[in-house]
ZADO-1210 file (C-alpha; in nm, 4 decimals, padded with zeros to 6 digits):
<atoms>
<atom x="-01.2404" y="01.8125" z="01.1506" code="MET" pos="1"/>
<atom x="-01.1606" y="01.7982" z="00.7785" code="HIS" pos="2"/>
<atom x="-01.4415" y="01.6804" z="00.5538" code="GLU" pos="3"/>
<atom x="-01.3767" y="01.3463" z="00.3868" code="ILE" pos="4"/>
<atom x="-01.4617" y="01.3874" z="00.0202" code="PHE" pos="5"/>
<atom x="-01.3540" y="01.2563" z="-00.3171" code="ASP" pos="6"/>
<atom x="-01.1764" y="01.4876" z="-00.5590" code="ASP" pos="7"/>
<atom x="-00.9451" y="01.2109" z="-00.6812" code="LYS" pos="8"/>
<atom x="-01.1562" y="00.9716" z="-00.8896" code="SER" pos="9"/>
<atom x="-01.2015" y="01.2366" z="-01.1608" code="GLN" pos="10"/>
<atom x="-00.8290" y="01.1990" z="-01.2279" code="HIS" pos="11"/>
<atom x="-00.8020" y="00.8268" z="-01.1570" code="CYS" pos="12"/>
<atom x="-01.0898" y="00.6854" z="-01.3640" code="ILE" pos="13"/>
<atom x="-00.9671" y="00.8255" z="-01.7013" code="PRO" pos="14"/>
<atom x="-00.6133" y="00.7062" z="-01.6190" code="PHE" pos="15"/>
<atom x="-00.7376" y="00.3583" z="-01.5280" code="LEU" pos="16"/>
<atom x="-00.9553" y="00.3301" z="-01.8407" code="LEU" pos="17"/>
<atom x="-00.6655" y="00.4422" z="-02.0602" code="GLU" pos="18"/>
<atom x="-00.4328" y="00.1813" z="-01.9088" code="ARG" pos="19"/>
<atom x="-00.7037" y="-00.0850" z="-01.9251" code="LEU" pos="20"/>
<atom x="-00.7526" y="-00.0160" z="-02.2968" code="LYS" pos="21"/>
<atom x="-00.3762" y="-00.0521" z="-02.3562" code="ALA" pos="22"/>
<atom x="-00.3805" y="-00.3737" z="-02.1515" code="HIS" pos="23"/>
<atom x="-00.6616" y="-00.5184" z="-02.3636" code="GLN" pos="24"/>
<atom x="-00.4965" y="-00.4128" z="-02.6902" code="GLU" pos="25"/>
<atom x="-00.1726" y="-00.5810" z="-02.5799" code="ALA" pos="26"/>
<atom x="-00.3691" y="-00.9065" z="-02.5626" code="HIS" pos="27"/>
<atom x="-00.5332" y="-00.8616" z="-02.9032" code="GLY" pos="28"/>
<atom x="-00.8629" y="-00.7358" z="-02.7593" code="ASN" pos="29"/>
<atom x="-00.9514" y="-01.0994" z="-02.7023" code="ASP" pos="30"/>
<atom x="-01.1442" y="-01.1328" z="-02.3728" code="PRO" pos="31"/>
<atom x="-01.0614" y="-01.5034" z="-02.3564" code="ALA" pos="32"/>
<atom x="-00.6865" y="-01.4311" z="-02.3665" code="ARG" pos="33"/>
<atom x="-00.6816" y="-01.1112" z="-02.1598" code="THR" pos="34"/>
<atom x="-00.5932" y="-01.1588" z="-01.7915" code="PRO" pos="35"/>
<atom x="-00.7397" y="-00.9244" z="-01.5294" code="PRO" pos="36"/>
<atom x="-00.5956" y="-00.5746" z="-01.5058" code="PHE" pos="37"/>
<atom x="-00.4090" y="-00.5274" z="-01.1760" code="PHE" pos="38"/>
<atom x="-00.4107" y="-00.1716" z="-01.0393" code="LEU" pos="39"/>
<atom x="-00.1986" y="-00.0834" z="-00.7368" code="GLY" pos="40"/>
<atom x="-00.3121" y="00.2010" z="-00.5135" code="LEU" pos="41"/>
<atom x="-00.0753" y="00.3538" z="-00.2581" code="ASN" pos="42"/>
<atom x="-00.1546" y="00.6264" z="-00.0077" code="GLY" pos="43"/>
<atom x="-00.0168" y="00.7303" z="00.3298" code="VAL" pos="44"/>
<atom x="-00.2506" y="00.6509" z="00.6163" code="GLN" pos="45"/>
<atom x="-00.5406" y="00.8936" z="00.6320" code="GLY" pos="46"/>
<atom x="-00.4845" y="01.0480" z="00.2872" code="ALA" pos="47"/>
<atom x="-00.8252" y="00.9416" z="00.1527" code="GLY" pos="48"/>
<atom x="-00.7259" y="00.6064" z="00.0066" code="LYS" pos="49"/>
<atom x="-01.0271" y="00.4190" z="00.1466" code="THR" pos="50"/>
<atom x="-01.2719" y="00.6759" z="00.0084" code="VAL" pos="51"/>
<atom x="-01.1045" y="00.6620" z="-00.3336" code="LEU" pos="52"/>
<atom x="-01.1048" y="00.2810" z="-00.3439" code="VAL" pos="53"/>
<atom x="-01.4745" y="00.2730" z="-00.2527" code="SER" pos="54"/>
<atom x="-01.5575" y="00.5350" z="-00.5171" code="THR" pos="55"/>
<atom x="-01.3567" y="00.3591" z="-00.7896" code="LEU" pos="56"/>
<atom x="-01.5107" y="00.0239" z="-00.7017" code="HIS" pos="57"/>
<atom x="-01.8703" y="00.1481" z="-00.7141" code="SER" pos="58"/>
<atom x="-01.8201" y="00.3734" z="-01.0192" code="ALA" pos="59"/>
<atom x="-01.6511" y="00.1080" z="-01.2323" code="LEU" pos="60"/>
<atom x="-01.9136" y="-00.1544" z="-01.1522" code="ARG" pos="61"/>
<atom x="-02.2001" y="00.0654" z="-01.2712" code="THR" pos="62"/>
<atom x="-02.2946" y="00.2221" z="-01.6063" code="ALA" pos="63"/>
<atom x="-02.1386" y="00.3207" z="-01.8359" code="PRO" pos="64"/>
<atom x="-01.8418" y="00.0978" z="-01.7448" code="TYR" pos="65"/>
<atom x="-02.0035" y="-00.2096" z="-01.5846" code="LYS" pos="66"/>
<atom x="-01.6673" y="-00.3715" z="-01.5152" code="LEU" pos="67"/>
<atom x="-01.6389" y="-00.6702" z="-01.2784" code="PRO" pos="68"/>
<atom x="-01.4075" y="-00.5164" z="-01.0153" code="VAL" pos="69"/>
<atom x="-01.2554" y="-00.6676" z="-00.7009" code="GLN" pos="70"/>
<atom x="-01.0577" y="-00.4884" z="-00.4318" code="THR" pos="71"/>
<atom x="-00.7891" y="-00.6486" z="-00.2186" code="LEU" pos="72"/>
<atom x="-00.6283" y="-00.4665" z="00.0723" code="SER" pos="73"/>
<atom x="-00.2706" y="-00.5294" z="00.1781" code="LEU" pos="74"/>
<atom x="-00.4137" y="-00.5201" z="00.5319" code="ASP" pos="75"/>
<atom x="-00.6158" y="-00.8341" z="00.4590" code="ASP" pos="76"/>
<atom x="-00.2915" y="-01.0205" z="00.3874" code="LEU" pos="77"/>
<atom x="-00.1465" y="-00.9782" z="00.7369" code="TYR" pos="78"/>
<atom x="00.0027" y="-01.2846" z="00.9038" code="LEU" pos="79"/>
<atom x="-00.2182" y="-01.4836" z="01.1352" code="THR" pos="80"/>
<atom x="-00.1962" y="-01.3795" z="01.5000" code="HIS" pos="81"/>
<atom x="00.0139" y="-01.6863" z="01.5754" code="GLU" pos="82"/>
<atom x="00.2599" y="-01.6138" z="01.2944" code="ASP" pos="83"/>
<atom x="00.2853" y="-01.2479" z="01.3972" code="GLN" pos="84"/>
<atom x="00.3665" y="-01.3528" z="01.7538" code="VAL" pos="85"/>
<atom x="00.6356" y="-01.5874" z="01.6199" code="ASN" pos="86"/>
<atom x="00.7800" y="-01.3012" z="01.4101" code="LEU" pos="87"/>
<atom x="00.8075" y="-01.0724" z="01.7135" code="THR" pos="88"/>
<atom x="00.9828" y="-01.3521" z="01.9022" code="ARG" pos="89"/>
<atom x="01.2358" y="-01.3890" z="01.6210" code="ARG" pos="90"/>
<atom x="01.3068" y="-01.0150" z="01.6281" code="TYR" pos="91"/>
<atom x="01.2493" y="-00.9253" z="01.9956" code="PRO" pos="92"/>
<atom x="01.4653" y="-00.6126" z="01.9826" code="ASP" pos="93"/>
<atom x="01.3295" y="-00.4719" z="01.6552" code="ASN" pos="94"/>
<atom x="01.0548" y="-00.2177" z="01.7400" code="PRO" pos="95"/>
<atom x="00.9435" y="-00.2059" z="01.3747" code="LEU" pos="96"/>
<atom x="00.8348" y="-00.5716" z="01.3833" code="LEU" pos="97"/>
<atom x="00.6576" y="-00.5828" z="01.7190" code="GLN" pos="98"/>
<atom x="00.3173" y="-00.5243" z="01.5602" code="HIS" pos="99"/>
<atom x="00.1535" y="-00.5642" z="01.2205" code="ARG" pos="100"/>
<atom x="00.2237" y="-00.3083" z="00.9498" code="GLY" pos="101"/>
<atom x="00.5767" y="-00.3204" z="00.8142" code="GLN" pos="102"/>
<atom x="00.7029" y="-00.5425" z="00.5315" code="PRO" pos="103"/>
<atom x="00.7531" y="-00.8860" z="00.6947" code="ALA" pos="104"/>
<atom x="00.4094" y="-00.8858" z="00.8591" code="THR" pos="105"/>
<atom x="00.2184" y="-01.0001" z="00.5484" code="HIS" pos="106"/>
<atom x="00.1667" y="-01.3515" z="00.4109" code="ASP" pos="107"/>
<atom x="00.3325" y="-01.3214" z="00.0703" code="LEU" pos="108"/>
<atom x="00.2659" y="-01.6827" z="-00.0261" code="SER" pos="109"/>
<atom x="-00.1069" y="-01.6238" z="00.0300" code="LEU" pos="110"/>
<atom x="-00.0889" y="-01.3014" z="-00.1734" code="ALA" pos="111"/>
<atom x="00.0868" y="-01.4767" z="-00.4626" code="GLU" pos="112"/>
<atom x="-00.1726" y="-01.7550" z="-00.4526" code="LYS" pos="113"/>
<atom x="-00.4623" y="-01.5056" z="-00.4725" code="VAL" pos="114"/>
<atom x="-00.2940" y="-01.3084" z="-00.7526" code="PHE" pos="115"/>
<atom x="-00.2262" y="-01.6254" z="-00.9518" code="ARG" pos="116"/>
<atom x="-00.5793" y="-01.7589" z="-00.9067" code="SER" pos="117"/>
<atom x="-00.7360" y="-01.4292" z="-01.0185" code="LEU" pos="118"/>
<atom x="-00.4992" y="-01.4028" z="-01.3131" code="ARG" pos="119"/>
<atom x="-00.6016" y="-01.7499" z="-01.4281" code="GLU" pos="120"/>
<atom x="-00.9723" y="-01.6699" z="-01.3872" code="GLY" pos="121"/>
<atom x="-01.0210" y="-01.9425" z="-01.1288" code="LYS" pos="122"/>
<atom x="-01.2683" y="-01.9415" z="-00.8413" code="GLU" pos="123"/>
<atom x="-01.0879" y="-01.7353" z="-00.5761" code="THR" pos="124"/>
<atom x="-01.1443" y="-01.6715" z="-00.2068" code="ALA" pos="125"/>
<atom x="-01.0487" y="-01.3143" z="-00.1076" code="ILE" pos="126"/>
<atom x="-00.8703" y="-01.3033" z="00.2308" code="PRO" pos="127"/>
<atom x="-01.0094" y="-01.0959" z="00.5177" code="GLN" pos="128"/>
<atom x="-00.8494" y="-00.9755" z="00.8386" code="TYR" pos="129"/>
<atom x="-01.0087" y="-00.8754" z="01.1683" code="ASP" pos="130"/>
<atom x="-00.8090" y="-00.5934" z="01.3304" code="LYS" pos="131"/>
<atom x="-01.0188" y="-00.6088" z="01.6477" code="SER" pos="132"/>
<atom x="-00.9288" y="-00.9706" z="01.7316" code="ALA" pos="133"/>
<atom x="-00.6984" y="-01.0447" z="02.0263" code="PHE" pos="134"/>
<atom x="-00.7711" y="-00.7058" z="02.1853" code="SER" pos="135"/>
<atom x="-00.6636" y="-00.5148" z="01.8759" code="GLY" pos="136"/>
<atom x="-00.3599" y="-00.7243" z="01.7886" code="GLN" pos="137"/>
<atom x="-00.5676" y="-00.8721" z="01.5062" code="GLY" pos="138"/>
<atom x="-00.6068" y="-01.2085" z="01.3355" code="ASN" pos="139"/>
<atom x="-00.7066" y="-01.3496" z="01.0005" code="ARG" pos="140"/>
<atom x="-01.0751" y="-01.4228" z="00.9505" code="VAL" pos="141"/>
<atom x="-01.1408" y="-01.7994" z="00.9030" code="PRO" pos="142"/>
<atom x="-01.1167" y="-01.8840" z="00.5326" code="SER" pos="143"/>
<atom x="-01.4686" y="-02.0261" z="00.5180" code="ASP" pos="144"/>
<atom x="-01.5969" y="-01.6710" z="00.5761" code="LYS" pos="145"/>
<atom x="-01.3994" y="-01.5135" z="00.2887" code="TRP" pos="146"/>
<atom x="-01.5819" y="-01.3730" z="-00.0143" code="GLU" pos="147"/>
<atom x="-01.5507" y="-01.5999" z="-00.3181" code="VAL" pos="148"/>
<atom x="-01.5320" y="-01.4536" z="-00.6711" code="VAL" pos="149"/>
<atom x="-01.5170" y="-01.6051" z="-01.0205" code="ASN" pos="150"/>
<atom x="-01.7700" y="-01.8683" z="-00.9194" code="LYS" pos="151"/>
<atom x="-01.9280" y="-02.0841" z="-01.1865" code="SER" pos="152"/>
<atom x="-02.1804" y="-01.8841" z="-01.3874" code="GLY" pos="153"/>
<atom x="-02.0436" y="-01.5486" z="-01.2691" code="GLU" pos="154"/>
<atom x="-01.8666" y="-01.2925" z="-01.4862" code="GLU" pos="155"/>
<atom x="-01.4913" y="-01.3132" z="-01.4354" code="LYS" pos="156"/>
<atom x="-01.3123" y="-01.0344" z="-01.2480" code="ILE" pos="157"/>
<atom x="-01.1565" y="-00.7961" z="-01.5024" code="LYS" pos="158"/>
<atom x="-01.0016" y="-00.5380" z="-01.2668" code="VAL" pos="159"/>
<atom x="-00.8266" y="-00.5925" z="-00.9327" code="LEU" pos="160"/>
<atom x="-00.7575" y="-00.2875" z="-00.7150" code="ILE" pos="161"/>
<atom x="-00.4746" y="-00.3776" z="-00.4760" code="PHE" pos="162"/>
<atom x="-00.4444" y="-00.1073" z="-00.2123" code="GLU" pos="163"/>
<atom x="-00.2180" y="-00.0423" z="00.0819" code="GLY" pos="164"/>
<atom x="00.0099" y="00.2091" z="00.2504" code="TRP" pos="165"/>
<atom x="00.3280" y="00.0446" z="00.1172" code="SER" pos="166"/>
<atom x="00.2065" y="-00.0924" z="-00.2183" code="VAL" pos="167"/>
<atom x="00.4808" y="-00.0174" z="-00.4729" code="GLY" pos="168"/>
<atom x="00.7629" y="00.0347" z="-00.2208" code="PHE" pos="169"/>
<atom x="01.1020" y="-00.0887" z="-00.3493" code="ARG" pos="170"/>
<atom x="01.4030" y="-00.1954" z="-00.1419" code="ALA" pos="171"/>
<atom x="01.7406" y="-00.0190" z="-00.1568" code="TRP" pos="172"/>
<atom x="02.0872" y="-00.1700" z="-00.1960" code="ASP" pos="173"/>
<atom x="02.2387" y="-00.2004" z="00.1509" code="GLU" pos="174"/>
<atom x="02.5076" y="00.0653" z="00.0974" code="ASP" pos="175"/>
<atom x="02.2448" y="00.3232" z="-00.0052" code="VAL" pos="176"/>
<atom x="02.0233" y="00.2186" z="00.2844" code="LEU" pos="177"/>
<atom x="02.3099" y="00.2686" z="00.5288" code="ARG" pos="178"/>
<atom x="02.3876" y="00.6122" z="00.3850" code="GLN" pos="179"/>
<atom x="02.0252" y="00.7228" z="00.4193" code="LYS" pos="180"/>
<atom x="02.0175" y="00.5980" z="00.7777" code="TRP" pos="181"/>
<atom x="02.3470" y="00.7696" z="00.8639" code="GLU" pos="182"/>
<atom x="02.2188" y="01.0964" z="00.7129" code="ASP" pos="183"/>
<atom x="01.9064" y="01.0703" z="00.9294" code="ALA" pos="184"/>
<atom x="02.1101" y="01.0042" z="01.2450" code="VAL" pos="185"/>
<atom x="02.3318" y="01.3035" z="01.1671" code="LYS" pos="186"/>
<atom x="02.0265" y="01.5230" z="01.1095" code="GLN" pos="187"/>
<atom x="01.8790" y="01.4118" z="01.4434" code="LYS" pos="188"/>
<atom x="02.2021" y="01.5029" z="01.6233" code="GLU" pos="189"/>
<atom x="02.2206" y="01.8435" z="01.4539" code="GLU" pos="190"/>
<atom x="01.8555" y="01.9409" z="01.4965" code="LEU" pos="191"/>
<atom x="01.7889" y="01.7920" z="01.8399" code="GLY" pos="192"/>
<atom x="01.4217" y="01.8410" z="01.9295" code="GLU" pos="193"/>
<atom x="01.3699" y="02.0054" z="01.5918" code="GLY" pos="194"/>
<atom x="01.4201" y="01.6706" z="01.4178" code="TYR" pos="195"/>
<atom x="01.0790" y="01.5508" z="01.2942" code="LYS" pos="196"/>
<atom x="01.1761" y="01.2166" z="01.1396" code="GLY" pos="197"/>
<atom x="01.1880" y="00.8694" z="01.2926" code="ARG" pos="198"/>
<atom x="01.4574" y="00.6990" z="01.0846" code="LEU" pos="199"/>
<atom x="01.7319" y="00.8536" z="01.2979" code="GLY" pos="200"/>
<atom x="01.5798" y="00.7029" z="01.6127" code="HIS" pos="201"/>
<atom x="01.5984" y="00.3368" z="01.5065" code="VAL" pos="202"/>
<atom x="01.8997" y="00.1046" z="01.4765" code="LYS" pos="203"/>
<atom x="02.0428" y="00.0263" z="01.1348" code="PHE" pos="204"/>
<atom x="01.9986" y="-00.3496" z="01.1774" code="GLU" pos="205"/>
<atom x="01.6268" y="-00.2944" z="01.2431" code="ASP" pos="206"/>
<atom x="01.5861" y="-00.0950" z="00.9225" code="VAL" pos="207"/>
<atom x="01.7981" y="-00.3446" z="00.7301" code="ARG" pos="208"/>
<atom x="01.5696" y="-00.6326" z="00.8383" code="ALA" pos="209"/>
<atom x="01.2632" y="-00.4503" z="00.7010" code="VAL" pos="210"/>
<atom x="01.4498" y="-00.3636" z="00.3785" code="ASN" pos="211"/>
<atom x="01.5397" y="-00.7296" z="00.3264" code="GLU" pos="212"/>
<atom x="01.1809" y="-00.8394" z="00.3800" code="PHE" pos="213"/>
<atom x="01.0629" y="-00.5725" z="00.1346" code="LEU" pos="214"/>
<atom x="01.2553" y="-00.7435" z="-00.1476" code="ARG" pos="215"/>
<atom x="01.0020" y="-01.0256" z="-00.1320" code="GLY" pos="216"/>
<atom x="00.7195" y="-00.7871" z="-00.2183" code="TYR" pos="217"/>
<atom x="00.8579" y="-00.7354" z="-00.5693" code="ASP" pos="218"/>
<atom x="00.6717" y="-01.0501" z="-00.6707" code="GLY" pos="219"/>
<atom x="00.3487" y="-00.8553" z="-00.6208" code="LEU" pos="220"/>
<atom x="00.4616" y="-00.5112" z="-00.7409" code="THR" pos="221"/>
<atom x="00.5980" y="-00.6553" z="-01.0654" code="ASP" pos="222"/>
<atom x="00.2533" y="-00.7984" z="-01.1452" code="GLN" pos="223"/>
<atom x="00.0831" y="-00.4584" z="-01.1311" code="LEU" pos="224"/>
<atom x="-00.0213" y="-00.3136" z="-01.4665" code="ASP" pos="225"/>
<atom x="-00.0511" y="00.0400" z="-01.3285" code="ALA" pos="226"/>
<atom x="-00.0205" y="00.2286" z="-01.0006" code="LEU" pos="227"/>
<atom x="-00.1944" y="00.5283" z="-00.8434" code="ILE" pos="228"/>
<atom x="-00.0045" y="00.7073" z="-00.5662" code="HIS" pos="229"/>
<atom x="-00.1797" y="00.9508" z="-00.3297" code="ILE" pos="230"/>
<atom x="00.1185" y="01.1493" z="-00.2062" code="ASP" pos="231"/>
<atom x="00.1121" y="01.3990" z="00.0799" code="ALA" pos="232"/>
<atom x="00.2846" y="01.7353" z="00.0287" code="GLU" pos="233"/>
<atom x="00.4418" y="01.6613" z="00.3675" code="ASP" pos="234"/>
<atom x="00.4600" y="01.3078" z="00.5090" code="ASN" pos="235"/>
<atom x="00.4172" y="01.4581" z="00.8561" code="GLN" pos="236"/>
<atom x="00.0492" y="01.5070" z="00.7716" code="TYR" pos="237"/>
<atom x="-00.0007" y="01.1369" z="00.8509" code="VAL" pos="238"/>
<atom x="00.0211" y="01.2137" z="01.2234" code="TYR" pos="239"/>
<atom x="-00.2598" y="01.4715" z="01.2071" code="ALA" pos="240"/>
<atom x="-00.4712" y="01.2512" z="00.9807" code="TRP" pos="241"/>
<atom x="-00.4447" y="00.9504" z="01.2098" code="ARG" pos="242"/>
<atom x="-00.5198" y="01.1677" z="01.5156" code="GLN" pos="243"/>
<atom x="-00.8309" y="01.2903" z="01.3366" code="GLU" pos="244"/>
<atom x="-00.9464" y="00.9371" z="01.2573" code="GLN" pos="245"/>
<atom x="-00.9077" y="00.8288" z="01.6199" code="GLU" pos="246"/>
<atom x="-01.0896" y="01.1369" z="01.7515" code="ARG" pos="247"/>
<atom x="-01.3794" y="01.0455" z="01.5237" code="THR" pos="248"/>
<atom x="-01.3725" y="00.6866" z="01.6512" code="LEU" pos="249"/>
<atom x="-01.3729" y="00.8004" z="02.0129" code="ARG" pos="250"/>
<atom x="-01.6607" y="01.0415" z="01.9472" code="ALA" pos="251"/>
<atom x="-01.8777" y="00.7967" z="01.7532" code="THR" pos="252"/>
<atom x="-01.7967" y="00.4603" z="01.9123" code="LYS" pos="253"/>
<atom x="-01.6447" y="00.5532" z="02.2454" code="GLY" pos="254"/>
<atom x="-01.3261" y="00.3642" z="02.1582" code="ILE" pos="255"/>
<atom x="-00.9992" y="00.4640" z="01.9966" code="GLY" pos="256"/>
<atom x="-00.6351" y="00.5257" z="02.0663" code="MET" pos="257"/>
<atom x="-00.5145" y="00.8201" z="02.2734" code="THR" pos="258"/>
<atom x="-00.3025" y="01.0894" z="02.1069" code="GLU" pos="259"/>
<atom x="00.0117" y="00.9355" z="02.2539" code="GLU" pos="260"/>
<atom x="-00.0880" y="00.5895" z="02.1293" code="GLN" pos="261"/>
<atom x="-00.1579" y="00.7257" z="01.7805" code="VAL" pos="262"/>
<atom x="00.1824" y="00.8946" z="01.7612" code="ASN" pos="263"/>
<atom x="00.3542" y="00.5769" z="01.8782" code="HIS" pos="264"/>
<atom x="00.1561" y="00.3768" z="01.6194" code="PHE" pos="265"/>
<atom x="00.2558" y="00.6079" z="01.3330" code="VAL" pos="266"/>
<atom x="00.6176" y="00.6122" z="01.4551" code="ASP" pos="267"/>
<atom x="00.6337" y="00.2421" z="01.3682" code="GLY" pos="268"/>
<atom x="00.5518" y="00.3137" z="01.0036" code="TYR" pos="269"/>
<atom x="00.7276" y="00.6441" z="00.9533" code="TYR" pos="270"/>
<atom x="01.0848" y="00.5197" z="00.8829" code="PRO" pos="271"/>
<atom x="00.9514" y="00.3401" z="00.5750" code="SER" pos="272"/>
<atom x="00.7832" y="00.6578" z="00.4490" code="TYR" pos="273"/>
<atom x="01.1188" y="00.8327" z="00.4845" code="GLU" pos="274"/>
<atom x="01.3073" y="00.5559" z="00.3053" code="LEU" pos="275"/>
<atom x="01.0768" y="00.4470" z="00.0252" code="TYR" pos="276"/>
<atom x="00.8697" y="00.7516" z="-00.0769" code="SER" pos="277"/>
<atom x="01.1587" y="00.8643" z="-00.2995" code="GLU" pos="278"/>
<atom x="01.1502" y="00.5706" z="-00.5410" code="THR" pos="279"/>
<atom x="00.7706" y="00.5675" z="-00.5421" code="LEU" pos="280"/>
<atom x="00.7666" y="00.9333" z="-00.6438" code="ARG" pos="281"/>
<atom x="01.0183" y="00.8615" z="-00.9182" code="ALA" pos="282"/>
<atom x="00.8055" y="00.5695" z="-01.0390" code="GLY" pos="283"/>
<atom x="00.7634" y="00.2189" z="-00.9013" code="ALA" pos="284"/>
<atom x="00.8264" y="00.0700" z="-01.2464" code="PHE" pos="285"/>
<atom x="01.1168" y="00.2999" z="-01.3391" code="LYS" pos="286"/>
<atom x="01.4739" y="00.1614" z="-01.3208" code="PRO" pos="287"/>
<atom x="01.6353" y="00.3416" z="-01.0240" code="VAL" pos="288"/>
<atom x="02.0098" y="00.3006" z="-00.9532" code="PRO" pos="289"/>
<atom x="02.0960" y="00.1213" z="-00.6286" code="HIS" pos="290"/>
<atom x="01.7458" y="-00.0179" z="-00.5844" code="SER" pos="291"/>
<atom x="01.5854" y="-00.3501" z="-00.6740" code="VAL" pos="292"/>
<atom x="01.4664" y="-00.1961" z="-01.0043" code="THR" pos="293"/>
<atom x="01.8196" y="-00.1094" z="-01.1221" code="ALA" pos="294"/>
<atom x="01.8315" y="-00.3862" z="-01.3852" code="ASN" pos="295"/>
<atom x="01.4776" y="-00.3484" z="-01.5154" code="LYS" pos="296"/>
<atom x="01.4150" y="-00.2550" z="-01.8816" code="PRO" pos="297"/>
<atom x="01.4937" y="00.1091" z="-01.9604" code="ALA" pos="298"/>
<atom x="01.1668" y="00.1567" z="-02.1500" code="THR" pos="299"/>
<atom x="00.8122" y="00.0253" z="-02.1291" code="GLY" pos="300"/>
<atom x="00.7493" y="00.1567" z="-01.7778" code="TRP" pos="301"/>
<atom x="00.6431" y="00.5053" z="-01.8874" code="GLU" pos="302"/>
<atom x="00.2837" y="00.6192" z="-01.8362" code="GLY" pos="303"/>
<atom x="00.1892" y="00.3417" z="-01.5946" code="ARG" pos="304"/>
<atom x="00.1784" y="00.5520" z="-01.2777" code="GLN" pos="305"/>
<atom x="-00.0335" y="00.8446" z="-01.1641" code="LEU" pos="306"/>
<atom x="00.0779" y="01.0597" z="-00.8699" code="ARG" pos="307"/>
<atom x="-00.1754" y="01.2801" z="-00.6909" code="LEU" pos="308"/>
<atom x="-00.0150" y="01.5296" z="-00.4527" code="ILE" pos="309"/>
<atom x="-00.2570" y="01.6332" z="-00.1756" code="VAL" pos="310"/>
<atom x="-00.2469" y="01.9108" z="00.0837" code="ASP" pos="311"/>
<atom x="-00.3237" y="01.8834" z="00.4545" code="LYS" pos="312"/>
<atom x="-00.6953" y="01.8990" z="00.3756" code="GLY" pos="313"/>
<atom x="-00.6479" y="01.5995" z="00.1418" code="ARG" pos="314"/>
<atom x="-00.7319" y="01.8124" z="-00.1614" code="ARG" pos="315"/>
<atom x="-00.5492" y="01.7360" z="-00.4850" code="VAL" pos="316"/>
<atom x="-00.2943" y="02.0101" z="-00.5580" code="LYS" pos="317"/>
<atom x="-00.1046" y="01.8510" z="-00.8459" code="GLU" pos="318"/>
<atom x="-00.1438" y="01.5533" z="-01.0795" code="VAL" pos="319"/>
<atom x="00.1678" y="01.3956" z="-01.2312" code="ILE" pos="320"/>
<atom x="00.1749" y="01.1139" z="-01.4829" code="LYS" pos="321"/>
<atom x="00.4983" y="00.9195" z="-01.4563" code="ILE" pos="322"/>
</atoms>
């Protein structure tokens, strides 16, 4: 089993502090007028995202920084169990929407509400989600059990770390989406069993539904002041990483998915890795033709994203500032 360790924060903390300084200067270095700094953190499942978030959170809250930091996971914004069931009923033939995970399975109105409340420095309840509820189907934790920040007499949150496997993904124009899907189908036909992707196995209308839902996530991505992307040298690593996590669960707790269940689970996410890693690698804030960022300003996006490329052992091989 690969050791879980942190070799990423040494790159991420200086980047975050640099962007935070620019953020404060843009608001005249006036604490009363400076909204919280929103940092997005993307990483494929198993890449070490959770370890990095934990390290950043603890490091930034202690000396010499002593910053009031809050983390929010995209996973904690999943639909309630009832709403997820209703979604699967609306799309009964779409395998990508039969379980939580893909764009469409998060409560964007709740996310916008939390973002707005934090930005305004108001008392804010941070959503929580219980993945073990309903025999693993999951459900939102009752709101009276959520952590509350920015309470009266407390120091206001200055940094929000918003993390998730698809944070920063951007939708494609439909013609580009169709071309990418057709290329994947052609590759599957040519390679047969040698085809390692999943995009070529799903119907275009299923992918199109997810792409349309993804457009709604721009309301969150556009609020991010900076983004850190933990990028695998090969997206296929996610299968091995998730297998490793489940083996550990089975060994320590006696529960966990089988290898077949893990592969099926990752299959449900993988088409989005194939479709949206490209724009994320180019830069989530960069104007990209034929995507939802096409009409964004040509300048002002530079320097706001850090890309850490990791090998199969999750070690950082290359650091790219975008």
